[in-house]
N, C-alpha and C positions, 0 to 999 in steps of 0.2 A: 504494500500500500504506500503510495507516494503522499508526501505531506504537501498541503496547499501552499505553505510558506516558501517551499522551494520553487514553485512555479512563479510566485510573485517576485521572488528574488531574481530569477532568471529573466522575467519580463522587464524589471527595472534595469538590470544590467544591459539588456538589449537596447532599451530606449536610450540609456546614457551613452552607449557605444555609437549609436546612430547620430545623436546630437553632437558628439565629439568629431564626427567625420564631416558634418555639414560646415562649409566655410562660413565664418562669422563676418558680417559686413561691418566695416568701420566707417562711420560717417566722416566724410571729408571735413577737414577743419574749416569752419566758417571764417571768412576773412574779417579782420577788424575793419570797421568803417570809420573814415575820418572825413568830415565835411570841411571844405576849404572855400572861402569866398575871396575873390579878387576885386579890388576897387582901387581907383587912383589913390595912392601909389603904394599899396600894401596888400599883403596876403593876411587873412585872418583865419586861423591863428598864424603867427609869424614864426612859429617853431613847432615841429612835430618830432616825436621819438618813435622809431620803429625797432622791431627785433629782427635780427638776421635770421633768415629762413622762415619767418612767419608771414603768411599771406595778408595783404592789406588791400582795401578798396578805398581809393580817394574819390570823393564826389566833389567836383569843381564847379563853381558858379561865378558869374561876374555880375556885379551890381551896377555897372555903368557902361564900359566900352570893351572892345576885344582886348584880351590879354594873352600873353604866352605863358607857358608853364614848362620850363626847360631845366633838366638836370642830367647831363650826359653820363656820369658814372652809374646812375640807376636806369639809364635808357628811357628817360621820360622826355617827350617832346610833344606837347599838346597845345591846342588853341582853346581858350575859354571864351565863349560867346555869350553876350547878355541874353537872358531868357531861355538858356539851354543848360543842361547839366552834362558835363563831360565826366565819364567814368574811367578811372585808371586803376587797373588791377596789377599788382606787382608783388613779388616775393624777394625782398632785398637779400643779396648774397654777399655783399661787401660791407663790413663794419667801418664806421668812420663818421665824420662830421662834414656835411656837404652844404653848399650854398646854391639853392634853387633860384633861378632868376625869371623875370618876365622878359621874354625875348621879342615882344611885339611893342613897338613904340606906342605909348599910351599918354604922352604929355610930358611937361617939363620936369616932373619928378621921377620919370621912368627909370633913370639910371640907379636910383636907390631902392627900386622895388625888388625885394628878394625875401627868401624865407630859409631858415636854417632847418636842415633835415639831419637828424642824428640816428644812426643805425647802430644799435648795441649788439 
């Protein structure tokens, strides 16, 4: 005569074995979202800190005229137009402190329009 607890134990072990063989899905890391507004003659915020290897989404808007958003070491070269949101997705691979600039002439204070980007 077989004992019922042996059947239950066998069934539990079988289920656990099947569960162990099924690949587990890992949710992709959601990027950190940072809103940046450009206006004559500044970016707000004027400094952001990112983590090396961590995805980030920058949402860029302009409150007045067309601005540039340029940072060669991080391969960013965008145009920010009034009334539109420009989305920049990146995963920084280089640590350091960088100076992002507006590379579209936007008026007399254009030369001082920049933002510090720190990648830790």
